C-alpha positions in Angstrom: -0.1 -0.1 0.0 1.4 3.5 -1.1 1.6 6.4 1.4 -1.3 8.1 -0.8 -3.4 4.9 -0.1 -2.7 4.8 3.5 -3.4 8.5 4.0 -6.6 8.1 2.0 -7.6 5.0 4.2 -6.7 7.0 7.4 -9.1 9.9 6.2 -11.9 7.5 5.6 -11.5 5.7 8.9 -11.5 9.0 10.8 -14.8 9.9 8.9 -16.2 6.6 10.1 -16.0 4.9 6.4 -14.5 1.3 6.5 -12.7 0.3 3.2 -13.9 -3.1 2.1 -11.0 -5.6 2.1 -10.5 -7.0 -1.3 -11.2 -10.8 -0.7 -12.2 -12.0 -4.1 -15.7 -13.2 -4.8 -14.9 -16.6 -3.3 -12.5 -18.1 -0.6 -12.0 -21.3 1.3 -13.0 -21.9 4.9 -11.0 -25.4 5.6 -12.6 -25.8 9.0 -9.2 -26.4 10.6 -5.5 -25.7 9.8 -4.3 -25.3 6.3 -0.8 -26.0 5.4 1.3 -23.5 3.2 1.3 -26.1 0.6 -2.5 -26.4 0.3 -2.7 -22.6 0.4 -0.4 -22.6 -2.8 -2.8 -24.9 -4.5 -5.9 -22.8 -3.4 -4.4 -19.6 -4.7 -3.6 -21.3 -8.1 -7.2 -22.2 -8.4 -8.1 -18.6 -8.2 -9.7 -18.5 -4.7 -8.9 -15.0 -3.0 -8.7 -15.9 0.7 -8.2 -18.6 3.2 -10.2 -18.5 6.4 -8.7 -20.2 9.5 -11.2 -21.1 12.2 -11.1 -23.2 15.4 -10.4 -20.2 17.5 -6.7 -19.8 16.8 -4.2 -18.7 19.5 -3.4 -15.1 19.8 0.1 -15.4 18.4 -1.4 -16.3 15.0 1.9 -17.9 14.3 0.4 -19.9 11.3 -0.2 -16.7 9.2 3.2 -16.0 7.9 4.2 -19.4 6.5 1.0 -19.3 4.4 1.7 -15.7 3.1 5.3 -16.7 2.6 4.5 -19.2 0.1 1.8 -17.4 -1.7 1.7 -14.4 -3.8 -1.6 -12.5 -3.3 -3.8 -14.7 -1.3 -5.5 -13.1 1.6 -5.5 -14.9 5.1 -8.4 -14.3 7.5 -9.3 -15.6 11.0 -12.7 -17.1 11.2 -12.6 -16.2 14.0 -10.1 -15.2 16.9 -12.1 -15.8 20.1 -12.3 -12.8 22.4 -12.5 -15.1 25.4 -9.4 -17.3 24.6 -7.1 -14.7 22.8 -5.8 -11.7 24.7 -6.5 -8.7 22.7 -3.2 -6.9 23.2 -1.4 -9.9 22.0 -3.6 -10.3 19.1 -2.8 -6.6 18.2 0.8 -7.3 18.4 0.5 -10.3 16.1 -1.5 -8.2 13.7 1.0 -5.6 13.4 3.9 -8.1 13.2 2.1 -9.9 10.1 0.9 -6.4 8.6 4.6 -5.2 8.7 5.9 -8.3 6.9 3.1 -8.7 4.5 1.0 -5.5 4.2 -2.6 -5.7 3.1 -2.8 -9.3 3.2 -4.1 -10.3 6.6 -7.7 -9.8 7.9 -8.6 -10.0 11.5 -11.9 -11.8 12.0 -13.0 -11.6 15.8 -16.0 -13.1 17.7 -17.5 -14.0 21.0 -18.1 -17.8 20.3 -20.7 -19.8 21.9 -22.2 -19.4 25.4 -22.5 -23.1 25.9 -18.7 -23.6 25.5 -17.5 -20.6 27.4 -17.5 -20.3 31.2 -16.9 -16.6 31.3 -19.6 -15.9 28.7 -21.4 -13.0 30.4 -22.5 -9.8 28.8 -20.9 -10.8 25.5 -21.7 -7.7 23.7 -20.1 -5.6 26.1 -17.1 -7.8 26.2 -16.7 -7.6 22.3 -17.0 -3.8 22.4 -14.2 -3.7 25.1 -12.1 -6.1 23.1 -12.6 -3.7 20.0 -11.6 -0.8 22.3 -8.4 -2.5 23.0 -7.6 -3.1 19.3 -8.4 0.5 18.5 -5.9 1.6 21.2 -3.4 -0.6 19.7 -4.0 1.1 16.3 -5.4 -2.3 14.6 -7.4 -0.4 11.6 -11.2 -1.0 11.4 -10.6 -1.7 7.7 -8.5 -4.8 8.4 -10.9 -6.4 10.9 -14.4 -8.0 10.7 -16.8 -9.5 13.1 -18.5 -12.6 13.4 -22.2 -11.5 13.2 -25.6 -13.1 13.0 -28.1 -11.0 14.9 -29.0 -7.2 14.0 -27.2 -5.8 17.1 -23.8 -7.3 16.2 -24.3 -6.9 12.6 -24.7 -3.2 13.3 -21.6 -3.2 15.6 -19.6 -4.9 12.9 -20.7 -1.8 10.6 -19.8 0.6 13.1 -16.4 -0.9 14.4 -14.9 -3.0 11.6 -15.0 -3.6 7.9 -18.0 -5.6 8.1 -19.6 -9.1 9.1 -18.5 -12.7 8.6 -21.9 -14.7 9.2 -21.3 -18.4 9.7 -23.8 -21.3 9.0 -26.4 -19.1 7.2 -28.2 -18.7 4.1 -28.6 -16.3 1.0 -31.8 -14.9 2.7 -29.8 -13.9 5.7 -27.3 -12.3 3.6 -30.0 -10.1 2.0 -31.3 -9.0 5.3 -27.9 -8.3 6.5 -27.3 -6.2 3.3 -30.6 -4.4 3.7 -29.6 -3.5 7.4 -26.2 -2.5 6.9 -26.3 -0.7 3.5 -23.9 -0.9 0.6 -20.5 -0.1 2.2 -20.1 -2.7 4.5 -18.4 -5.9 3.9 -20.4 -9.0 4.1 -18.7 -12.4 3.8 -20.8 -15.5 4.7 -19.6 -19.0 5.1 -21.4 -21.7 3.1 -20.9 -25.5 3.2 -20.7 -27.8 0.2 -20.7 -31.5 -0.3 -19.7 -32.6 -3.9 -22.3 -35.3 -4.6 -25.5 -35.7 -6.6 -26.8 -38.2 -3.8 -29.1 -36.0 -1.6 -29.2 -38.4 1.2 -25.5 -38.8 1.3 -25.0 -35.0 1.3 -27.5 -34.6 4.2 -25.9 -37.3 6.1 -22.4 -35.6 5.7 -24.1 -32.2 6.5 -25.7 -33.2 9.5 -22.3 -34.6 10.8 -21.2 -31.0 11.1 -24.3 -29.2 11.5 -25.4 -31.3 14.6 -22.9 -29.6 16.9 -24.5 -26.1 16.1 -28.0 -27.5 16.8 -27.1 -27.4 20.5 -26.0 -23.6 20.2 -28.5 -21.0 21.0 -27.1 -18.4 18.9 -27.4 -20.3 15.8 -30.6 -21.8 16.5 -32.1 -18.4 17.3 -30.8 -17.1 13.9 -32.4 -19.9 12.1 -35.6 -19.3 13.6 -35.4 -15.4 12.7 -34.9 -16.8 9.2 -38.3 -18.7 9.5 -37.2 -22.0 10.5 -39.5 -23.8 12.8 -38.8 -25.6 16.0 -39.4 -28.8 14.3 -36.8 -27.7 11.8 -34.0 -26.9 14.4 -34.7 -30.3 16.5 -32.0 -32.9 16.1 -31.0 -34.1 13.6 -32.4 -31.0 11.6 -34.9 -31.3 9.0 -34.1 -31.8 5.5 -35.2 -28.2 4.8 -32.7 -26.8 7.3 -29.7 -28.9 6.1 -30.5 -28.3 2.4 -30.4 -24.6 3.1 -27.2 -24.8 5.1 -25.3 -27.2 2.8 -25.0 -27.0 -1.0 -24.9 -30.1 -3.0 -25.2 -31.5 -6.4 -23.1 -30.9 -9.5 -20.2 -28.5 -9.6 -22.5 -26.2 -11.6 -25.4 -26.7 -9.2 -23.3 -25.9 -6.1 -21.8 -22.8 -7.9 -25.3 -21.5 -8.6 -26.2 -22.0 -4.9 -23.1 -20.2 -3.6 -23.5 -17.4 -6.3 -27.2 -16.8 -4.6 -25.1 -15.2 -1.7 -23.6 -12.7 -4.2 -26.8 -11.8 -5.5 -28.2 -11.2 -2.3 -25.6 -8.6 -1.5 -22.4 -10.6 -0.2 -19.0 -9.3 -1.3 -17.4 -12.7 -0.7 -18.4 -16.2 0.0 -16.2 -18.5 2.1 -16.6 -22.0 0.9 -16.4 -24.9 3.7 -15.8 -28.4 1.9 -17.5 -31.2 3.9 -16.7 -34.9 3.6 -12.9 -34.9 5.1 -9.6 -33.3 4.4 -9.0 -35.6 1.3 -12.0 -33.8 -0.5 -10.8 -30.3 0.1 -8.5 -29.4 -3.0 -10.4 -32.0 -5.5 -13.7 -30.2 -4.6 -12.4 -26.8 -4.9 -10.7 -27.7 -8.3 -14.3 -28.9 -9.5 -15.8 -25.8 -8.5 -13.3 -23.3 -9.8 -14.5 -23.4 -13.4 -18.2 -23.0 -12.7 -17.5 -20.1 -10.2 -15.8 -18.4 -12.7 -12.3 -18.3 -11.1 -9.0 -17.4 -12.9 -7.2 -20.6 -11.8 
C-alpha cells in the first residue's frame, strides 16, 4: 500500500467509513489448519482468501508461513475468540504480520458460543471492550471483521470494523444483512458444500457437521429469525434446514447456490468443503470453473 493509499484509508477511517477488504468473490474456509502447500494450490485455483477457524491462538503463528508461500492470497481468521485470545497480544500479532505482508491479513473476531465458554457474560459488552483495545493498539477497522448473526452485532460490525463474517447462514440472511447495513459494509458469509448428486449422502455428511450447532442457542435463534421452525431445528435437523445450509449436487449446481449469496448482496463467500480433508482440493478444483475463477 502506498503512502497516498494509507493516507486516504486513514481519512476514511477518521470519517467513520470502513474500506472493504479485497477478498475476491470466493474464498476457502477449511474448518481447521491449512498448510502452506495447500494454500499455494488454493491460490492457483483462483480463490482469493483462506479463512482459518477453530479459535486460533493469539500469536497467530500460522499466518506468515502461508503468506510466505503465496503471492496475493489473503489470510483471515474466522474467528479469533475474544475469551481465549488476549486482545493486546492479538494486536501485536496483527502488526507483526502487517509489517511483513502489508494488506494481506484480515483479523476476524467473535464471541464464540455461550454453551462452551464459562466466562460468557455480557458478550456484547465484552466484544465492545475487545474492540476498544484493538483501537488503542491502532489495529485499523478496515482490516478486521466481526462474526455476526443478529441485528445488534451486525450493526456493531458496521460501526467498528470493515463488516461481518456470518457463519452457517443462508442467502436470505445475507440479503437481510445487506438491507440492514447498506452498501458500504463488507458481508462475507460462509457456506458448506458436499460434492455429490446423492441428496441423502449430502444430508448425512451435512448433519455430521451441523449437529454441533443445533445445540447452540445463537445459531438456533438465528435460524428461527430466518423462518425455520422448532421442528426444523430439533436434532437431527430437518431436510429443509440442512438443504438450506449445505449446498450439494453437480459443480454447476453448487456454484449456482453459492452465487445466490453474491446476488443477495455478499461481497465474498467462504466455502467450507465437507466430507473430510481429502475432499478439500479436489472439490475446490471442480468448483473453480463454474465459479468463474481464474485458476
